[in-house]
C-alpha positions in Angstrom: 11.1 17.6 -1.6 7.2 17.0 -0.8 5.9 13.4 -1.3 2.3 13.3 -1.5 -0.5 10.4 -2.5 -3.5 10.0 -4.1 -5.7 8.4 -6.1 -5.3 7.7 -9.4 -7.7 9.2 -12.0 -8.1 7.7 -16.3 -7.0 11.0 -16.8 -3.3 10.0 -15.3 -3.3 7.0 -17.5 -0.7 7.9 -19.8 2.0 9.6 -17.4 1.5 6.2 -15.0 2.3 4.0 -17.9 5.1 5.8 -18.9 6.7 5.9 -15.5 6.0 2.1 -15.1 7.9 1.3 -18.1 10.6 3.7 -17.1 10.7 1.7 -13.7 10.5 -2.0 -15.0 12.7 -1.1 -17.9 15.3 -0.4 -15.2 15.5 -3.6 -14.1 17.3 -4.7 -17.3 20.3 -2.0 -16.0 20.5 -3.4 -12.4 20.2 -7.1 -13.6 22.5 -7.9 -16.7 20.6 -10.1 -18.7 17.3 -9.2 -18.1 15.2 -8.1 -20.7 13.1 -5.4 -21.1 10.1 -6.3 -19.5 7.6 -5.9 -16.4 4.4 -7.4 -14.9 1.0 -7.9 -17.6 0.0 -4.7 -18.9 2.8 -2.8 -17.4 3.1 -1.0 -21.0 -0.9 -0.4 -21.8 -2.9 2.3 -21.3 -6.0 0.0 -21.3 -5.0 -2.3 -18.6 -3.8 0.1 -16.2 -7.6 1.6 -16.8 -8.8 -1.8 -15.9 -6.7 -1.5 -12.9 -8.2 1.3 -11.5 -12.0 0.0 -11.9 -10.9 -3.6 -9.7 -8.4 -2.1 -7.0 -7.0 0.6 -4.9 -4.5 2.6 -7.2 -2.1 5.6 -5.9 0.1 7.7 -7.6 3.1 8.9 -5.9 3.5 12.4 -6.1 7.1 14.9 -5.8 6.3 18.4 -5.2 3.3 17.8 -7.6 4.4 15.3 -10.5 3.5 12.2 -11.1 6.9 9.9 -9.8 5.4 6.1 -9.4 2.5 4.2 -8.2 0.7 2.0 -6.3 -1.9 -1.0 -6.5 -3.4 -2.0 -3.7 -6.2 -5.2 -3.4 -8.3 -5.8 -0.3 -8.5 -9.5 -0.1 -11.1 -9.7 2.8 -10.9 -10.7 6.7 -7.8 -8.0 7.0 -5.9 -9.0 4.4 -4.3 -6.5 2.4 -2.5 -7.3 -1.2 0.4 -5.2 -2.3 0.3 -6.0 -6.1 2.3 -3.0 -7.6 4.6 -0.2 -6.4 7.3 1.3 -8.6 9.0 4.9 -8.6 10.4 6.4 -11.5 14.7 5.5 -11.3 15.2 9.0 -11.5 13.6 9.4 -8.2 15.1 6.2 -6.9 17.1 6.6 -3.3 15.0 9.3 -2.2 13.1 7.5 0.7 9.8 7.5 -1.5 9.5 3.8 -1.4 9.7 3.8 2.3 7.4 6.9 2.9 5.0 4.9 0.4 4.8 1.8 2.3 4.3 3.5 5.7 1.8 5.6 3.7 -0.3 2.0 2.2 0.3 0.5 5.9 -1.4 3.4 7.5 -4.4 4.4 4.5 -4.9 0.2 4.5 -4.9 -1.3 8.0 -4.3 -4.9 8.1 -4.1 -7.7 9.9 -2.2 -9.4 7.4 -0.2 -7.7 4.1 1.0 -9.9 1.1 3.0 -9.3 -1.8 5.1 -11.1 -4.5 8.4 -9.9 -6.4 10.3 -11.5 -8.5 13.3 -14.1 -7.6 16.6 -12.2 -9.4 14.9 -9.2 -7.5 17.3 -8.8 -4.6 16.8 -5.1 -4.3 13.5 -5.2 -3.8 13.4 -8.5 -1.2 15.8 -6.5 0.9 13.3 -3.2 0.9 10.6 -5.5 1.9 12.3 -7.5 4.2 13.3 -4.2 5.9 9.5 -3.4 6.7 9.1 -6.5 8.4 7.7 -8.8 5.5 8.7 -12.3 5.6 9.4 -14.8 2.7 7.0 -17.4 2.6 8.1 -19.8 -0.2 8.0 -19.6 -4.7 5.9 -19.7 -7.4 7.4 -20.7 -10.5 5.7 -20.0 -13.7 6.9 -20.3 -17.3 8.4 -17.3 -17.4 9.3 -15.8 -13.7 9.7 -17.1 -10.5 8.0 -15.0 -7.9 8.9 -14.7 -3.9 5.9 -14.5 -1.6 6.1 -12.6 1.2 3.7 -12.0 3.9 3.9 -9.4 7.0 1.4 -10.1 9.8 0.5 -6.5 11.7 
């Protein structure tokens, strides 16, 4: 199994959106009672196309097959923000997420990394904390509470 990372393109839109839907809908299996949903635009080709124009958008491939994606924003002054990371549930627990975090932090050297994850997503919290991300607070929105994480390099 070989994991690689490449810049996503418009040609990847349909498959990447399908993988996003599968990844975010899997949360409803992990956390009973959670509706089938995801971050704004997760199920939209148009939102994908907009995002590839405004940030660093990577596709995650295993043996040449797209199995996930990551979006990163350069906030300036050595600050990078990991906006999305998602992996098809069929490829969970194979170390792909770990490889992705190592890749992204190496590809974009920064003095500070930030990200948000839902309060309900205990699995995500454990994942980020094992890489040195520290909970900085919570942000409450009408339909979700997000935990803010930061990692100083």
